[in-house]
FINU-455914 format. One line per 8 residues: number of its first residue (from 0); their letters; for each residue x, y, z of C-alpha. Coordinates in nm, 2 decimals, padded with zeros to 4 digits. Layout:
NUM) A) X Y Z; ...
END
This chain:
0) MLRRERQK) 00.00 00.00 00.00; 00.10 00.36 -00.05; 00.17 00.55 00.27; 00.36 00.86 00.39; 00.60 00.85 00.69; 00.76 01.14 00.86; 01.14 01.10 00.80; 01.33 01.16 01.13
8) DERRMDVP) 01.63 01.32 00.99; 01.76 01.68 01.01; 01.56 01.78 00.70; 01.22 01.66 00.84; 01.09 01.60 00.48; 00.78 01.39 00.39; 00.85 01.14 00.11; 00.64 00.85 00.00
16) VIETSDPV) 00.73 00.50 00.10; 00.64 00.25 -00.18; 00.58 -00.11 -00.09; 00.59 -00.28 -00.43; 00.57 -00.63 -00.28; 00.22 -00.55 -00.14; -00.04 -00.70 -00.37; -00.30 -00.43 -00.27
24) WREIADRI) -00.05 -00.16 -00.36; 00.04 -00.32 -00.69; -00.33 -00.35 -00.78; -00.40 00.01 -00.70; -00.08 00.13 -00.89; -00.18 -00.08 -01.19; -00.52 00.10 -01.20; -00.35 00.45 -01.21
32) PVPAWTAD) -00.44 00.58 -01.56; -00.08 00.71 -01.62; 00.25 00.52 -01.64; 00.45 00.50 -01.32; 00.76 00.32 -01.21; 01.03 00.31 -00.95; 01.41 00.30 -00.99; 01.73 00.30 -00.79
40) RDGRILWA) 02.01 00.55 -00.81; 02.16 00.40 -01.12; 01.82 00.41 -01.31; 01.76 00.03 -01.26; 01.39 -00.03 -01.27; 01.25 -00.19 -00.95; 00.88 -00.19 -01.05; 00.66 -00.06 -01.33
48) NRPWRDEI) 00.27 -00.04 -01.34; 00.05 -00.18 -01.62; 00.01 00.16 -01.81; 00.39 00.17 -01.83; 00.41 -00.17 -01.98; 00.13 -00.10 -02.22; 00.25 00.25 -02.33; 00.63 00.22 -02.32
56) GTALPGDL) 00.65 -00.15 -02.39; 01.02 -00.18 -02.30; 01.25 -00.21 -02.00; 01.16 -00.49 -01.76; 01.24 -00.48 -01.39; 01.61 -00.49 -01.34; 01.68 -00.31 -01.67; 01.79 00.05 -01.68
64) WLCSLTPE) 01.51 00.28 -01.78; 01.75 00.42 -02.03; 01.70 00.10 -02.23; 01.37 00.25 -02.35; 01.56 00.53 -02.53; 01.74 00.53 -02.86; 02.12 00.52 -02.84; 02.13 00.89 -02.96
72) ARAAATDD) 01.92 01.01 -02.67; 02.08 00.81 -02.39; 02.38 01.04 -02.33; 02.17 01.35 -02.26; 01.92 01.15 -02.05; 02.20 01.00 -01.84; 02.32 01.35 -01.76; 01.96 01.46 -01.67
80) WRAGTASR) 01.92 01.15 -01.44; 02.25 01.20 -01.26; 02.19 01.57 -01.20; 01.83 01.51 -01.09; 01.91 01.23 -00.84; 02.20 01.42 -00.70; 01.98 01.72 -00.63; 01.72 01.52 -00.43
88) RPFVVRIG) 01.46 01.75 -00.58; 01.18 01.66 -00.82; 01.30 01.66 -01.19; 01.17 01.56 -01.53; 01.28 01.29 -01.78; 01.14 01.20 -02.12; 01.09 00.85 -02.25; 00.98 00.76 -02.60
96) GDAGETVF) 00.76 00.46 -02.65; 00.52 00.32 -02.91; 00.27 00.60 -02.84; 00.53 00.88 -02.86; 00.73 01.07 -02.60; 00.61 01.07 -02.24; 00.72 01.32 -01.98; 00.77 01.18 -01.63
104) TVTATAPD) 00.81 01.37 -01.30; 01.06 01.20 -01.08; 01.05 01.23 -00.70; 01.28 01.08 -00.43; 01.11 00.83 -00.21; 01.21 00.68 00.13; 01.49 00.43 00.11; 01.41 00.06 00.11
112) AAGNPRWL) 01.47 -00.16 00.41; 01.84 -00.18 00.34; 01.87 00.20 00.33; 01.91 00.22 -00.05; 01.76 00.54 -00.21; 01.47 00.50 -00.46; 01.29 00.73 -00.70; 00.92 00.73 -00.82
120) AVASGDAA) 00.84 00.84 -01.17; 00.49 00.93 -01.27; 00.38 01.04 -01.62; 00.25 01.40 -01.65; -00.10 01.45 -01.78; -00.15 01.52 -02.15; -00.24 01.89 -02.08; 00.06 01.94 -01.86
128) RREAESAQ) 00.27 01.76 -02.12; 00.15 01.97 -02.41; 00.20 02.29 -02.20; 00.55 02.19 -02.11; 00.63 02.09 -02.47; 00.48 02.42 -02.60; 00.69 02.62 -02.35; 01.00 02.43 -02.44
136) AATRAELD) 00.94 02.48 -02.81; 00.88 02.86 -02.75; 01.20 02.88 -02.55; 01.39 02.70 -02.82; 01.25 02.93 -03.09; 01.35 03.24 -02.88; 01.70 03.09 -02.84; 01.73 03.02 -03.21
144) TLTNAMPQ) 01.61 03.37 -03.30; 01.85 03.53 -03.05; 02.16 03.33 -03.14; 02.09 03.35 -03.52; 02.07 03.73 -03.48; 02.41 03.75 -03.32; 02.72 03.83 -03.54; 02.92 03.56 -03.36
152) MVWATRPD) 02.91 03.19 -03.42; 02.73 03.03 -03.12; 02.75 02.67 -03.01; 02.65 02.45 -02.71; 02.76 02.12 -02.57; 02.65 01.87 -02.31; 02.84 01.86 -01.98; 03.08 01.60 -02.13
160) GHHDYYNA) 03.17 01.84 -02.42; 02.96 01.67 -02.69; 02.86 01.94 -02.94; 02.49 01.93 -03.02; 02.40 02.29 -03.12; 02.53 02.55 -03.37; 02.36 02.87 -03.48; 02.32 02.98 -03.84
168) QWYRFTGM) 02.63 03.19 -03.83; 02.84 02.88 -03.77; 02.71 02.71 -04.08; 02.73 03.03 -04.28; 03.10 03.08 -04.19; 03.21 02.72 -04.23; 02.99 02.62 -04.53; 02.93 02.28 -04.37
176) PEGSTNGE) 02.60 02.09 -04.39; 02.38 02.12 -04.08; 02.46 01.86 -03.82; 02.79 01.75 -03.99; 03.01 01.90 -03.71; 02.82 01.76 -03.41; 03.00 01.56 -03.16; 03.37 01.57 -03.23
184) GWNGMFHP) 03.32 01.66 -03.59; 03.42 02.02 -03.54; 03.78 01.91 -03.46; 03.84 01.88 -03.84; 03.75 02.25 -03.87; 04.07 02.36 -03.68; 04.40 02.44 -03.86; 04.62 02.13 -03.82
192) DDQDRAWA) 04.87 02.33 -03.62; 04.61 02.44 -03.38; 04.41 02.12 -03.31; 04.62 01.98 -03.03; 04.64 02.31 -02.85; 04.27 02.39 -02.88; 04.16 02.04 -02.77; 04.40 02.04 -02.47
200) RWRHSLTT) 04.26 02.38 -02.36; 03.90 02.25 -02.41; 03.96 01.93 -02.21; 04.12 02.14 -01.93; 03.80 02.34 -01.91; 03.58 02.03 -01.91; 03.79 01.88 -01.63; 03.81 02.19 -01.41
208) GEDYEIEY) 03.50 02.38 -01.50; 03.71 02.69 -01.58; 03.60 02.93 -01.85; 03.73 02.84 -02.20; 03.91 03.11 -02.41; 04.16 03.06 -02.69; 04.26 03.19 -03.03; 04.28 02.95 -03.32
216) RLRHHSGR) 04.24 02.93 -03.69; 03.91 02.79 -03.83; 03.84 02.68 -04.18; 03.63 02.93 -04.37; 03.39 02.82 -04.64; 03.63 02.97 -04.89; 03.89 02.71 -04.79; 04.11 02.96 -04.62
224) YRWVLGRA) 04.18 02.95 -04.24; 04.07 03.26 -04.05; 04.16 03.35 -03.69; 03.88 03.33 -03.44; 03.85 03.39 -03.07; 03.68 03.09 -02.90; 03.51 03.14 -02.57; 03.27 02.92 -02.36
232) LPVRDAAG) 03.11 02.94 -02.01; 02.96 02.66 -01.81; 02.59 02.67 -01.72; 02.53 02.53 -01.37; 02.22 02.41 -01.20; 02.11 02.51 -00.84; 02.35 02.25 -00.70; 02.64 02.39 -00.89
240) QIVRWIGT) 02.66 02.10 -01.14; 02.75 02.18 -01.50; 02.45 02.10 -01.72; 02.56 02.28 -02.04; 02.84 02.47 -02.20; 02.76 02.78 -02.41; 03.03 02.91 -02.64; 03.10 03.16 -02.92
248) CTDIDSAK) 03.35 03.20 -03.20; 03.43 03.56 -03.30; 03.61 03.63 -03.63; 03.92 03.83 -03.54; 04.12 03.76 -03.86; 04.12 04.11 -03.99; 04.23 04.26 -03.65; 04.49 03.98 -03.61
256) RAAEQNDI) 04.64 04.05 -03.95; 04.64 04.43 -03.89; 04.82 04.38 -03.56; 05.08 04.16 -03.73; 05.13 04.42 -04.00; 05.17 04.70 -03.74; 05.42 04.48 -03.55; 05.62 04.44 -03.87
264) LSRELSHR) 05.62 04.81 -03.93; 05.71 04.88 -03.57; 06.00 04.64 -03.58; 06.13 04.79 -03.91; 06.11 05.14 -03.76; 06.28 05.03 -03.45; 06.55 04.87 -03.65; 06.62 05.19 -03.84
272) IKNIFAII) 06.63 05.39 -03.52; 06.88 05.15 -03.37; 07.09 05.18 -03.69; 07.09 05.56 -03.63; 07.22 05.50 -03.27; 07.49 05.27 -03.41; 07.59 05.53 -03.68; 07.62 05.80 -03.41
280) TGLIRMSA) 07.83 05.57 -03.19; 08.05 05.50 -03.49; 08.10 05.86 -03.57; 08.19 05.94 -03.21; 08.46 05.67 -03.21; 08.59 05.77 -03.55; 08.62 06.13 -03.44; 08.80 06.02 -03.12
288) RRMPAMRG) 09.07 05.84 -03.32; 09.16 06.18 -03.48; 09.16 06.35 -03.15; 09.34 06.12 -02.89; 09.29 06.37 -02.62; 08.91 06.33 -02.64; 08.92 05.95 -02.63; 08.80 05.93 -02.27
296) FADELAAR) 08.51 06.17 -02.33; 08.42 05.99 -02.66; 08.42 05.65 -02.50; 08.18 05.77 -02.23; 07.96 05.95 -02.48; 07.95 05.64 -02.70; 07.85 05.42 -02.41; 07.57 05.65 -02.32
304) VAALGAAH) 07.44 05.65 -02.68; 07.45 05.27 -02.68; 07.26 05.26 -02.34; 07.00 05.50 -02.49; 06.96 05.26 -02.78; 06.91 04.97 -02.54; 06.66 05.18 -02.34; 06.47 05.26 -02.66
312) DLARPHSE) 06.44 04.89 -02.75; 06.30 04.81 -02.40; 06.06 05.10 -02.40; 05.90 05.08 -02.74; 05.57 04.90 -02.77; 05.60 04.53 -02.84; 05.39 04.23 -02.96; 05.41 03.87 -02.84
320) VSRPSVGE) 05.67 03.81 -03.11; 05.90 04.11 -03.05; 05.88 04.16 -02.67; 06.22 04.15 -02.51; 06.32 03.89 -02.25; 06.43 04.05 -01.93; 06.50 03.72 -01.75; 06.52 03.74 -01.37
328) ATLHHVLR) 06.54 04.12 -01.37; 06.39 04.34 -01.10; 06.23 04.68 -01.11; 06.55 04.85 -00.99; 06.76 04.68 -01.26; 06.52 04.80 -01.53; 06.52 05.16 -01.39; 06.89 05.17 -01.37
336) DLLSPYAA) 06.93 05.05 -01.72; 06.69 05.32 -01.84; 06.88 05.60 -01.65; 07.23 05.47 -01.74; 07.27 05.71 -02.04; 07.26 06.00 -01.80; 07.53 06.11 -01.55; 07.54 05.87 -01.27
344) EQWQVTGD) 07.58 06.14 -01.01; 07.25 06.30 -01.11; 07.01 06.02 -01.03; 06.95 05.74 -00.77; 06.71 05.46 -00.73; 06.62 05.35 -00.37; 06.35 05.16 -00.17; 06.18 04.83 -00.20
352) DVAIDDRG) 06.26 04.62 -00.51; 06.01 04.38 -00.68; 06.02 04.12 -00.95; 05.94 04.23 -01.31; 05.94 04.05 -01.64; 05.84 04.13 -02.00; 05.48 04.18 -01.90; 05.56 04.48 -01.68
360) ATPVALLF) 05.90 04.59 -01.82; 05.77 04.75 -02.14; 05.50 04.98 -01.99; 05.73 05.07 -01.70; 06.02 05.14 -01.94; 05.79 05.34 -02.17; 05.69 05.57 -01.88; 06.04 05.62 -01.73
368) HELATNAA) 06.21 05.66 -02.06; 05.96 05.94 -02.14; 06.02 06.10 -01.79; 06.40 06.08 -01.83; 06.39 06.22 -02.19; 06.17 06.52 -02.08; 06.40 06.58 -01.78; 06.70 06.59 -02.00
376) KYGALSTA) 06.53 06.84 -02.24; 06.35 07.06 -01.99; 06.39 06.94 -01.63; 06.65 06.83 -01.37; 06.88 06.64 -01.61; 06.91 06.95 -01.84; 07.14 07.12 -01.59; 07.46 07.00 -01.42
384) DGQVSIET) 07.33 07.05 -01.07; 06.99 06.88 -01.13; 06.89 06.57 -00.94; 06.64 06.29 -01.00; 06.54 06.05 -00.73; 06.32 05.74 -00.77; 06.19 05.58 -00.45; 05.98 05.26 -00.46
392) TCRGNTLT) 05.76 05.14 -00.17; 05.58 04.81 -00.15; 05.29 04.76 00.09; 05.12 04.43 00.05; 05.04 04.40 -00.32; 05.06 04.77 -00.38; 05.37 04.93 -00.53; 05.42 05.30 -00.51
400) IDWREQGG) 05.69 05.47 -00.72; 05.78 05.83 -00.66; 05.98 06.03 -00.92; 06.11 06.36 -00.79; 06.31 06.62 -00.98; 06.50 06.92 -00.82; 06.77 07.16 -00.91; 06.65 07.21 -01.27
408) PAIDSPPD) 06.49 07.52 -01.43; 06.21 07.66 -01.21; 05.86 07.56 -01.31; 05.61 07.85 -01.34; 05.30 07.65 -01.43; 05.20 07.31 -01.57; 05.22 07.27 -01.95; 04.91 07.36 -02.14
416) TAGFGTRL) 04.91 07.03 -02.34; 05.05 06.68 -02.30; 05.27 06.55 -02.58; 05.20 06.22 -02.76; 05.48 06.05 -02.57; 05.34 06.16 -02.23; 04.99 06.04 -02.33; 05.12 05.70 -02.45
424) ATLSIEQQ) 05.32 05.66 -02.13; 05.02 05.73 -01.92; 04.81 05.48 -02.11; 05.07 05.22 -02.06; 05.04 05.24 -01.69; 04.66 05.29 -01.67; 04.55 05.04 -01.93; 04.82 04.78 -01.95
432) LAGTIARD) 04.90 04.76 -01.57; 04.56 04.89 -01.44; 04.76 05.14 -01.23; 04.73 05.52 -01.16; 04.97 05.81 -01.23; 04.96 06.16 -01.08; 05.18 06.46 -01.18; 05.26 06.75 -00.95
440) WRREGLAV) 05.43 07.04 -01.13; 05.61 07.19 -00.83; 05.83 07.50 -00.88; 06.14 07.32 -00.77; 06.07 07.03 -01.01; 05.83 06.77 -01.14; 05.70 06.51 -00.89; 05.52 06.20 -01.02
448) RIEVACDA) 05.35 05.92 -00.82; 05.27 05.59 -00.98; 05.07 05.31 -00.81; 05.04 04.96 -00.95; 04.98 04.61 -00.82; 05.30 04.42 -00.77; 05.16 04.11 -00.94; 05.07 04.32 -01.25
456) LVREPRTD) 05.44 04.34 -01.33; 05.49 03.97 -01.39; 05.31 03.69 -01.57; 05.38 03.45 -01.30; 05.44 03.61 -00.95; 05.78 03.53 -00.80; 05.87 03.56 -00.43; 06.25 03.59 -00.47
464) AAD) 06.29 03.96 -00.59; 06.61 04.11 -00.47; 06.79 04.45 -00.51
END
């Protein structure tokens, strides 16, 4: 018979206890006008009433209820069953039989005598079923309209990564027949050189649940490969379990090629500027050979020109290809390299030192190269008695850098406009390092305060920075 018992656990929930061995209960259950059945945690059928046997016509006691499904539908149904039984809340499954698809509401029941959990599934009424199917169809239609209106390619997968949805933009971009890239079929769309890298990143996201983001080349319907930005986020249920992955592919080929072209032009321009530094150094040394008395001065000047060339190479904007390697350098090492072209007695670097690599070196070098150049033209380094001090202070993860000039020409007022180099240097700190920069145009000399996060200066934070 069917009875309800108050469960004496901390949740105090009422759940039905089903005695399938009771003949009276079995007779009543068989007369229920809708299919019903019970199953264990794995989906193994313990009992099914007569309407189940008449309508579904498959899966005997002891079989998995999934046996009633086609092989194509079992993977998604398995995911739904596992997520539903894990949540211990009512959920819905769909089973297709001789009379068509039936929607079942599944509810946890009291454990059996051995303490094993069980679930009762009862078919929804026709009206409820039609309403649910209509709502699902409307939701799917809205989703299709929304995704097809987006300029990006949109795709979705099951929790295990099986691709089962693409929007119209995907098929328009790839030129592939609809459904031909489901499952693992989309792997063949990657450029051969990108396949292993893209799949390794995707498997990492499936394993960890981390967001997926990667750039790779995708085969266009023209036969060419175009660069795209692939992104995906997990969709989680109330229990935190991943139930879907929703992803996009954005065509970035034009931007990628423009960036590559700009990098080539930047490197060519930098090469020519470095050649100018080399020519100047050669002229100085050639002149010194004619005037032996000036050799010491010439050697010092040539060394400063060479140092200025090295500072230029570190400070200029870089791409992933051209960026310099600064190894195990620290902030103080970079600052001293940048100031080395100027008289050593006119500047000093003091305070806390921190680790820095190519991620932080370029924007920092860009700023301080600009400050030093302006100081040499208009500020403290333009006079023999001028002084520049750089003091660095680290508190927690916040690094404060103070640049102070004194002894140069007196400042009557701040400049009316900021030059291109100053604006570029400011952007390098504020945008690349997410820091702040403030200038104080004091009469005795410019004072600049920069604040950035210490871990913004490195790709992988280190703990062994030393002066």
